[in-house]
Wavefront OBJ file of the C-alpha trace (Angstrom):
o trace
v 0.000 0.000 0.000
v 1.382 3.379 -1.004
v 0.266 6.606 0.651
v 1.518 10.155 -0.011
v 3.492 11.917 2.696
v 2.454 13.834 4.665
v -0.621 11.632 5.182
v -3.792 13.250 3.755
v -6.342 14.589 6.259
v -9.713 13.385 5.058
v -11.869 15.693 7.187
v -9.544 18.663 7.365
v -8.786 18.780 3.637
v -11.017 16.619 1.419
v -14.119 17.064 3.594
v -13.570 20.795 3.957
v -13.106 21.268 0.214
v -16.202 19.161 -0.520
v -18.260 21.141 1.978
v -17.424 24.512 0.427
v -17.865 23.246 -3.144
v -21.235 21.677 -2.291
v -22.929 24.517 -0.380
v -20.933 27.702 -1.131
v -19.460 30.360 1.126
v -22.699 32.139 2.073
v -24.376 28.958 3.328
v -21.185 27.808 5.059
v -20.953 31.006 7.111
v -24.665 30.879 7.954
v -24.244 27.357 9.351
v -21.091 28.290 11.301
v -22.828 31.293 12.841
v -25.740 29.055 13.863
v -23.267 26.611 15.413
v -21.740 29.495 17.367
v -25.227 29.888 18.872
v -25.197 26.124 19.606
v -27.994 25.385 17.155
v -28.285 21.881 15.725
v -27.049 20.799 12.290
v -27.968 17.748 10.204
v -25.764 16.853 7.215
v -27.552 14.717 4.609
v -26.188 12.939 1.551
v -26.162 9.703 -0.437
v -22.412 9.062 -0.165
v -21.198 7.792 3.218
v -17.686 9.213 3.004
v -18.937 12.639 1.942
v -21.430 12.846 4.804
v -18.986 11.760 7.517
v -16.008 13.785 6.256
v -18.079 16.961 5.761
v -19.511 16.568 9.265
v -15.987 16.275 10.684
v -14.822 19.259 8.618
v -17.680 21.405 9.888
v -16.865 20.748 13.543
v -13.124 21.307 12.971
v -13.853 24.589 11.199
v -15.087 26.147 14.470
v -11.473 26.606 15.604
v -10.436 28.318 17.911
v -13.704 27.283 19.568
v -14.589 23.670 20.306
v -18.006 22.134 19.704
v -19.341 21.296 23.175
v -22.448 19.391 22.082
v -22.978 15.893 20.718
v -21.200 14.951 17.500
v -22.208 11.862 15.489
v -20.603 11.660 11.999
v -23.066 8.953 10.892
v -26.457 8.494 12.518
v -28.542 5.484 11.357
v -31.496 6.779 9.350
v -33.933 4.813 11.509
v -32.955 6.987 14.502
v -34.491 10.276 13.382
v -36.110 10.667 16.812
v -32.645 11.616 18.070
v -33.078 14.892 16.164
v -35.556 15.963 18.869
v -32.774 15.780 21.469
v -32.668 18.820 23.791
v -28.849 18.986 23.699
v -26.944 20.732 20.846
v -25.728 18.319 18.189
v -24.075 17.986 14.795
v -24.923 14.723 13.052
v -24.519 13.226 9.600
v -27.035 10.891 8.001
v -27.114 8.897 4.756
v -30.497 9.316 3.087
v -30.869 5.811 1.717
v -34.478 5.187 0.737
v -35.872 7.415 3.486
v -37.363 10.839 2.737
v -35.791 12.449 5.777
v -37.387 15.842 5.151
v -40.892 14.432 5.549
v -40.329 12.715 8.898
v -42.176 14.261 11.826
v -38.952 14.470 13.848
v -37.170 16.592 11.214
v -40.186 18.856 10.687
v -40.499 19.523 14.415
v -36.736 19.854 14.982
v -36.463 22.408 12.157
v -38.903 24.634 14.038
v -36.772 24.570 17.183
v -33.160 25.016 16.110
v -32.277 22.356 13.511
v -30.677 23.409 10.197
v -30.170 20.924 7.374
v -27.331 20.678 4.851
v -28.129 18.596 1.772
v -24.834 17.688 0.083
v -26.592 16.220 -2.967
v -28.556 19.342 -3.878
v -26.289 21.939 -2.241
v -29.311 23.387 -0.442
v -29.251 24.560 3.155
v -32.518 24.695 5.084
v -31.980 27.070 7.980
v -33.868 26.634 11.223
v -37.306 28.188 11.439
v -36.781 28.982 15.110
v -38.272 32.411 15.664
v -35.807 35.289 15.931
v -32.624 33.337 15.193
v -32.113 34.261 11.536
v -32.453 37.986 12.283
v -29.564 38.063 14.772
v -27.009 36.306 12.571
v -24.120 38.664 11.705
v -23.634 39.989 8.201
v -20.490 38.495 6.687
v -20.383 40.066 3.232
v -16.604 40.552 3.169
v -15.721 36.983 4.054
v -18.401 35.623 1.697
v -16.660 37.392 -1.200
v -13.342 35.764 -0.261
v -14.970 32.362 0.173
v -16.674 32.796 -3.204
v -13.276 33.089 -4.907
v -11.945 30.059 -3.000
v -15.113 28.140 -3.904
v -14.550 28.755 -7.621
v -10.922 27.692 -7.347
v -11.681 24.461 -5.478
v -14.570 23.630 -7.816
v -12.198 23.960 -10.763
v -9.677 21.644 -9.104
v -12.333 19.050 -8.225
v -13.642 19.044 -11.808
v -10.272 17.760 -13.018
v -10.900 14.247 -11.697
v -7.848 12.636 -13.273
v -5.368 15.235 -11.980
v -6.946 16.287 -8.684
v -7.122 14.504 -5.361
v -10.338 16.394 -4.598
v -12.424 14.647 -7.244
v -13.017 11.528 -5.159
v -11.929 10.053 -1.842
v -10.092 7.289 -3.728
v -7.997 9.862 -5.586
v -7.425 11.857 -2.397
v -6.156 8.892 -0.392
v -3.973 7.814 -3.310
v -2.337 11.117 -4.177
v -3.394 13.678 -1.577
v -3.692 17.354 -2.497
v -1.466 19.255 -4.863
v 0.475 22.196 -3.440
v -1.998 24.650 -4.942
v -4.976 22.711 -3.571
v -3.401 22.566 -0.102
v -2.709 26.311 -0.150
v -6.302 27.040 -1.179
v -7.721 24.850 1.605
v -5.333 26.426 4.132
v -6.486 29.877 2.979
v -10.105 28.789 3.459
v -9.390 27.531 6.966
v -7.416 30.659 7.939
v -10.044 33.024 6.534
v -12.838 31.392 8.538
v -10.713 31.184 11.698
v -9.840 34.884 11.499
v -13.526 35.782 11.187
v -14.612 33.568 14.077
v -11.757 34.836 16.249
v -12.982 38.391 15.763
v -16.323 37.388 17.296
v -14.450 36.587 20.512
v -12.906 40.047 20.700
v -9.627 40.426 22.550
v -10.239 37.202 24.493
v -9.538 35.288 21.276
v -6.675 37.459 20.043
v -4.703 38.417 23.163
v -2.999 36.523 25.967
v -4.637 36.660 29.411
v -7.321 39.074 28.207
v -9.986 36.712 29.618
v -9.013 37.946 33.084
v -10.785 41.254 32.419
v -14.167 39.608 32.011
v -14.601 37.544 35.143
v -13.447 36.794 38.659
v -11.909 33.905 40.502
v -14.264 32.242 42.949
v -12.034 31.828 45.999
v -14.296 29.193 47.500
v -14.400 26.811 44.542
v -11.235 27.976 42.788
v -13.176 28.284 39.507
v -13.044 31.259 37.166
v -16.496 32.780 36.687
v -17.036 34.501 33.334
v -19.423 37.490 33.296
v -20.868 38.004 29.788
v -22.047 41.518 30.664
v -18.472 42.665 31.258
v -17.498 41.287 27.852
v -20.387 42.998 26.039
v -20.052 46.416 27.703
v -17.222 47.751 25.453
v -19.108 46.661 22.303
v -22.276 48.426 23.451
v -20.334 51.581 24.297
v -18.627 51.596 20.891
v -21.945 51.037 19.081
v -23.553 53.915 20.982
v -20.634 56.177 20.018
v -20.828 55.158 16.343
v -24.596 55.766 16.257
v -23.903 59.409 17.141
v -20.756 59.753 15.028
v -22.359 58.714 11.708
v -24.802 61.632 11.922
v -22.078 64.283 12.152
v -21.068 66.508 9.241
v -17.492 65.352 9.833
v -18.337 61.731 9.026
v -20.668 62.587 6.130
v -17.832 64.640 4.604
v -15.438 61.736 5.147
v -17.764 59.371 3.245
v -18.044 61.865 0.369
v -14.250 62.258 0.305
v -13.768 58.475 0.043
v -16.400 58.333 -2.715
v -14.604 60.947 -4.808
v -11.193 59.325 -4.276
v -12.481 55.916 -5.385
v -14.248 57.405 -8.426
v -11.002 59.122 -9.424
v -9.043 55.869 -9.141
v -11.687 53.991 -11.166
v -11.628 56.691 -13.864
v -7.820 56.588 -14.107
v -7.852 52.800 -14.262
v -10.415 52.795 -17.078
v -8.324 55.374 -18.911
v -5.192 53.214 -18.686
v -7.103 50.141 -19.884
v -8.573 52.102 -22.803
v -5.151 53.428 -23.745
v -3.660 49.932 -23.609
v -6.405 48.502 -25.846
v -6.044 51.344 -28.364
v -2.265 50.882 -28.455
v -2.650 47.114 -28.868
v -5.130 47.503 -31.750
l 1 2 3 4 5 6 7 8 9 10 11 12 13 14 15 16 17 18 19 20 21 22 23 24 25 26 27 28 29 30 31 32 33 34 35 36 37 38 39 40 41 42 43 44 45 46 47 48 49 50 51 52 53 54 55 56 57 58 59 60 61 62 63 64 65 66 67 68 69 70 71 72 73 74 75 76 77 78 79 80 81 82 83 84 85 86 87 88 89 90 91 92 93 94 95 96 97 98 99 100 101 102 103 104 105 106 107 108 109 110 111 112 113 114 115 116 117 118 119 120 121 122 123 124 125 126 127 128 129 130 131 132 133 134 135 136 137 138 139 140 141 142 143 144 145 146 147 148 149 150 151 152 153 154 155 156 157 158 159 160 161 162 163 164 165 166 167 168 169 170 171 172 173 174 175 176 177 178 179 180 181 182 183 184 185 186 187 188 189 190 191 192 193 194 195 196 197 198 199 200 201 202 203 204 205 206 207 208 209 210 211 212 213 214 215 216 217 218 219 220 221 222 223 224 225 226 227 228 229 230 231 232 233 234 235 236 237 238 239 240 241 242 243 244 245 246 247 248 249 250 251 252 253 254 255 256 257 258 259 260 261 262 263 264 265 266 267 268 269 270 271 272 273 274 275 276 277 278 279
C-alpha cells in the first residue's frame, strides 16, 4: 500500500473542500454562525464518506472554539427521533431510501433550532426557530473571499484525473497538490480569522480573559461574566450611532467616494489606452 506523505487529512482537507464546493461560502458562514449559537445541524447525503467527512470538517472549522455538544458523523437513518434531542448536536445521516425531510422528527426539529445541509442538492434549510435568523451577523466581506476560494476548489475538483479532490479514492492515493493545499489552508485561515474576531480580545490576546470575570475563591473556579465582555461593544456602538450623523463623518464618506471614483476613472483610462495601443 502506497500513501503520499504527509498523510492526507480526510476531514480537514477533502471534507472541507467538498463542503465549500457543495454549499458555497454564504451557506457555510450561515451554518457556522448558527453553530456558534449552539444550534443543531444535520448533514444529509447519499455518499457515506462525503457525509462523515463533511460533518468532521464542519466541527473542525469552528477553531479556535470547540463544539461542546454531541457529535455523530453517521447516525442510522432509523434513529431520526434523536433529532428531537434537547442537547446541541451535529450529526450526519445517509439518506438511503428514506425521505428524511418528511419525517415528523425533522419537521419539528427544524422549528426549534435544527438546520439541514443537503450535500446532494447543495441546499441549506436554515432553522425556522423564531428570531434566530435575524440576529445572525452579516459576513459580506468573508463571503466574497470564500466565493473566490469556492470557484478555485470547484475547478480543481472538476479535473478528476489530476486532482485529489475529485473523489476520496484519488485523495487517499495522491493527496492534495500544493496549490490545492494552499487554497484549503487559505479557506481555513479566513474562517478562523472571522470567528476569532467574534471573541474580541479574548480570542486574540494573551490573558485578556481575566478582564471579564473573577476567581471564585471558595471553589477555585473562574467565573465569566458576559455583561463585562459585552459592555465595550455596546459603548462603541452607541458612540458610532452618534458619530455617523455628524457633518465630519458625512464629509469623510463623500471624500472616500470621490477618491475611489477618481481611481476607477484613471484605471479605465489606462485600460482604454492599452487597448487602443494594442489595436
